[in-house]
N, C-alpha and C positions, 0 to 999 in steps of 0.2 A: 405437628411436632416443632416446626420452624418457629411458630409463635411462642411455644413454651420455652424453647432454647433461648430466644431473644429476651423473653421476659426474665428468665433465670439470669442471663448475662447482665441485663440492666440492673437487676436487683444486687447481684454480686458486685457490680461496679459501683453502685451507690454505697454499699457497705464499705468497700475498700476506700472510696472517697472520704466517707465520714470518719473512718478509722485513721486515715492518713492525716486528716485535719486535726483529730482530737489527740492522737497518741503522742505527738512531740511534746506538748505542754505536760501531759501526764508523765511521760518518761523522764522529763527534766525534773519534775517534783520528786519522782521516785529515786532518781539518781542523786539529787541533792540530799534527800533524806538518808540514803545509804551512806553517802560520804560524810554527812554531819555525825551520824552514829559511829562511823569508823575512826575518824581523826580525833586526836586529843584536842579538846577546846579549852582555852584559857583566856580569861578576861583580866587584864592587868591592872584595872583600877575600878573599884566600887566603894562608894561611901556608906555602905550598909551598916558599919558600926554605929552611925548616927541613929539607927533604928533600934539598936539593942537596948533593952531595958525600958523602952516606951510602953506605956499602958496600951494594951490591946494588940501588941505585936508579938508574935511567937514565930521565930525563924523556922521551927519544926512543922508549922501548919501553913496551909495555903492562905495567903492574904490578898485583899483586893487592892491593886495598885491605883484604882480610881477613887478609893475611899481611905486614904491614909495609910495603906498597907505596904508602902515601899515598893521597890522594884525587884527584890530578891528574897526568896526563902528556899528552903531545901526542896519542897515539892515542885516549885517553879523551876528550880535548877534542873530537876529531873525532866520536866516537860521540855525545857529549852535545850536539853542535851549539853549543859555546861559542866565540864569535868573539874576545872580548877578556877578559883577566883582569888584575887588579891584584895583583901580588905584594907582600906586606908585608915590609918590613925591620923585623922585630919584635925588640925588646929588653925583657927583663924588668926589673923595678924593683930598683935598688940603693940604697946610701946616698947621701944628697945631700951628697957631698964631691967635691973636685977628683979625688981618686984614683978614686972610683967613676964619675964622669963620663968620665974619660979611658979607663978600662977598657971601658966601654960604647960609647964612640965608636969605639975600635979594633975592637970586634966588629961594629959597624954597617958599618964600611968593608969588613970581610971579607964580610959578607952582600951588599953592593953588588957586590963583586968576583965573588962567586959567581954572581949573576944575569947580570952582563955576560958572564962567561966561558961560561955556559950558552947565552946568546943567540948568542955568537960561534960556538959549536959546532953550533948548529942554525939558522943564519941562512937556510937554505932553506925553513924552515917557520914561523919566528917572528921577530919584529923588536921592538925597543924602541920603544914608542909614546910620544910626548912631548906631543902636542896632542890636543884633543877630536876633531878631524877625522881623526887618524891611524887611529882605529878603523875607519871606513868605508874609508879608502884601503887599508889593509892587507887588509881583507876582500876588496876588489876584486882585489887582487894575489894572492889565495889564501894569505895568511899569517895566523897568529895574532898579534893585538896584545897585547903584554905591557907593561903599565904597572907602575910602581913607586909604592908608598905607604909612608910611615914610620909605624909603630905605636909610640907612646910618645915624647914629646919628651925623655925623660930624657937620652939620649946627647948632646944638644946642650949640656948643662951650662947655663952662663950666658952662652954666646957666640952672639949673634944671627947672626953671619956663617956659622955652621955650617948654618943654614937654607938659605943661598945654595948651600953646598957640596952639600947633599942635593938641592937643585933641579937643580944642574948635573949631578949623577949620575943624574938621571931622576925623582926623587920628585916626585909631583904632589899629595900631600896629607900632612898631619901629623896623627896622632892625638895629642892633647895629653897624655893620660896613659894608664895602663893599670890595673892592679888595686890600685895604692897611690898615695897622694899623692906628688907630685914638686914640682920647683921651679917649675912652670908653673901647676899648679892641683890641686885636690883630685879624688880619684877617687870613683866611685859605689859602690865595693865595699870600701874600706878601712875596717876596723872601728875604727881609732884616731880621735881627735878631729880635725876639720879643721885643716889647717895655715894655710889662707888665707881660709876662708869663701867659696870660689869661685876666681876667677883671682887669682894673685899680681900685684904690680906688673910683675914680669918677664913674667908671662903676657900682660898687656895688650900689652906691647911685642912679644911673639911673634905674637899675632894681627895686629897692625898690620903687622908685617914680612911675614907670610904674604900678606896682601892686596896688598902692594906688589910682591912677586916673582911672584905668581900661583900660589901653592899653596893648595889648598882646606884649610879648617879642618875637621878631623874631631872631632865631639863625642861619638863613641862612647867609653864608659868613663868620662867625666868626671861629676862630681857635678852634681846639679840646680842648685845655686847657681852653679857654674862655667858650666853651660849658659847660663843667663840673662845671666851676665856677658859671655860671648862674643858673644851677640846685641846687647848694648849697645854693644860695641866694634867689631865687624866692619862693614866697608863692603861686603862681598860675602856672597852666600849661602853657607851651610855644608852639609856632609854629615854624616850618621851612617852610617859605612861599613858597619857590621854591628851593628845594634840592632833591637829589635822594639817592639811596642806593649804598655805596661804594663797597659792595661786588659784585654788578652787574656791575658797572662801576667804576674802581679805579681812582677817581678824589678827590683831597683834599676838594673840595666844598660839596662833598657828605658825608653822615654820615655812619660810619662803624657800624658793628653789635652791638658792645658794646654800642655805642652811641644810637642806636635805642632802645635797651633794656632799657637804662636809660631814654630815651624819653617816652617810654610807662609807666615806673614806675612813671614818673612825671605827666602822664595823657595827654601828649601832642600829637601833630599830625605832620606827615611829609607830606607836600604838594609837590607832584611830578612835576617837570618841564619838558618841552618838548625840551629844548635846547640840541641839538643832542650830543654834546661833553660831557655832563653830563649824557646822557642816554646810550651811547655805546661808547667804545673806538674806535675811528676813525683813519684812516690812516693819517699820518702827511704829510704836503706839506711845505717843507722848504722855498720854494720861496713865497708861500702865507703867511706864518707865518712872514717872514721877511718884506714883504710889509705892513702888518698890524702893525707890531712893529714900522716901520718907520713913519707910519701915526699917531700913538699914541704919538710918540716923537715930531712930527711936531706940534701937537695940545696940548702939555703939558698934556697928558693923560686926555684931555677934562676938565681940571680944569681951572677956572678963565676966561672962554671965554665969550664974549658978546653973545647975542641972535643971532646976525648975523654971528659971528664966529662959533657958535655951528651948525647953519644951514649948513654952508659951510662944516664943519667937517663931518656932517651926510651925505651930498651929496657925499663927497669923499669916505666915508666908504661904501656907497651903490654901488658906482662905482667899488670899489675894489671887493665887493662881487660878482658883475656881471662878473668881469674879472677872479676871482678865485672862482668859485662856490664851496661851501662847501658840502661834502658828508653828507647825512642825515640819521639818524636812522629812524626806523618805529614805528608805534603804538604798534606793537607786542613787539618790544624791550622795549618800556615804561611799558607795562603791565607785562613784566618780573620782573620789580621793584615792582609793586603791588603784584605779587605772592610772591616775596622774603619777603617783609615786612609782609604780612599776615601770611606767614608760620612762620616767626620769632617772631612777637609780636601780631599778631591778626588783625582782620578787623577794630578795632576801632581807628587805629592810622595812617591812610593813606588818602590822599585827592589829589587834583589837583590844582597846581598853575603854569600855563604854562610858564610864562616869555615871553609871546608874546610882541613884540615890544621892547624887550630887548635882542634879539638873539634867542628866542624860535622858533623852527620850526621842524617838522617831515616831512618825505616824503609824508605821507598820512594824516597828520594833519598840513597843512602849515599855516593855519590861523584859526580864531575862527568859521568860517562857517563849518569847518570839525570836530568839537568836537564830533559829533555823532559817529565818527569812534572809539573813545575810548570806548564808551558804547558798541558798536558792538563787540569789542574784548573781553570785560569783559564777555559778554553774551556767546560768543564762548567758553570761558574757564570755563563756569559753575557758574558764580557769579549770585546770586539771585537779585531780585529787591531791597530787603531790604539792601543787601550788597552794591549794586551799589548806592543807596541813601546815604549810610554812606560815600562812597568814594567821591561822587560828592558834598556833602555839610553837611551831618549830623555830621561827625566827627569834622569838623572845627567849625560849629556853636555850638557844645557842649562845645568845649574849650572856645569859645567866651563868652558863657553864664556863664561859671564857672569863667572867668576873671571879668565879670560884677558883679557876686554875691560877689566875694571876695572883690572887690573895694567898694561895697555897705556896707560891714561889717566894714570898717575902720572908 
């Protein structure tokens, strides 16, 4: 009997040892999955409208992200547990002339039309969201909430009333600039000397107008001087819809620690993007960089192109991407930014704005279907469900509501 007891004890001990080794990882995955399903998830910046109308792409069907299918469609939103998405009306930078403004404005109107037509075609699964509260309402109704934001103030030219037009069409934030200086402010990545040393006089009027009508001011892409000018002018908290922490990845598109402290003092929020070169300093490839520079030059930095030319430029861009695959950062690298921001300014000023379909991709979060991996990494690092809810939507929606309330007081 002694032998049998010892044998049974040894067997049970082995089972307990194996279970104790295996269960923590499994329980973390289960916990993360439950949290991801419970909290409202919102991605504050996607360039998916660039995919709308392209041959072979149907947002209602599952597409292959490795074969020109983009990073988001409704089946993959379901797989990735994404409840709300902000689609960017993105316009490249052109000449600061009346002709350039008019051409860009016309293209912006076509992109708005494409988004509205897409939503009309898929009204059973998605709806245009216009207020902060619409995200929760539509989730309860079993629909995806699709918001709109404008990336680059260039297409409004020097006409403030076009901001109201964008708002009426559904846009709820304006990214003041993109990769080059424009009529509103200087860009963080333009190699030319500054045009305004921050915000232009017209840019001051733009920020004030955005506050009045209830559009969030997006400081992503703008120069450091313009960032501080915005904070001096705005009466409402601002967003950085897809930027990261410069202390973790030293890129001018990211915000340094002083800027992050100023952002927190403003009550704003930094929405972290998954574009690898803004997440982690990657090894350079001179041959690859030269090939992409040549392509940009060929297509006039993607300015002033017809729809057909833009499609051809995208195909050539994707072909280069296949020829020169870019090394990618990981979700763990991204959450290093979360940790840094939380340690510096607290949990209330960080969120997620992937920049999918605009270059965003991580090794283990390549498209929207893998967004749950971000939640898993947050759980592994000890973030609570309440904190994860703030990161995924709570902080952004708080800013959104404050912007709405300030506008209502005018």
